[in-house]
N, C-alpha and C positions, 0 to 999 in steps of 0.2 A: 504494500500500500504506500503510494507516494504522497508526501505532504507538500502542498503548494505553499510557497512563501507569500506573505501578504505584501502587496505593493503599496507604497505611499506616494501620492501625487501632490505636487506643490499646487498652490492656488493658480499659478500661471498655467500649469499643465492642464488643470481642470477646465479653465476658461478656454484654452486652445481647443480642447476636445469638444466642448459645447459649441464653440464658434464654428468648428468644422461642420457640425450637423446643422446648425441654425442659419449660418450665412452662406456656407459653401454647398449646402443641401446634400451632404454626404449621409447616406442612411446610417441610423444608429447601429445596426448590426455591423457595418463596415468599420465605423469608428471604434466600436468595442472590440472587434476582432483584432484590429491593428494595435490596440493598446493593451490587449489581453485583459479585458475588463468585462465584468458581468453587466448586462444591460440594466439590471436593478440598481447597481451602483451609479451608473450614468444618470438614470432617471432621478435618483436621490439627489445628485448634484444639481440637476436641472430644477428640481423642486426647491432646493435651498436657495439657488440663485433667484428664482422668481419670488420667493417669500421674503428674501432679505436684500434684494437688488436695489431697493429704494435707498438704502444706506450709501450706495455708490454715488447717488445724486444729492446727498445731503450737503449741508453747508461745509465745504472743505476749506474755504478761506474765510477768515474773519475779516469783516469790513473794517477798515481803519478810518476812523473819523478824523479828518484834518481840519484844523481851525485856520481860516484864512487870516493872514496878518492885517 
């Protein structure tokens, strides 16, 4: 019985795999096969992105109020 090692993907890798499917229209099966990834994991990442994606558009820069002399 062989034991598979768990792979860990960086956030950038996850986004790139999701981007391939959503923007480049690569089928999920092909994306997952190439990354040796279970489709359920891919869909979990997708769910997380859609549930928490608003944070990416949050206020990233504080407005600096300047006082005119």
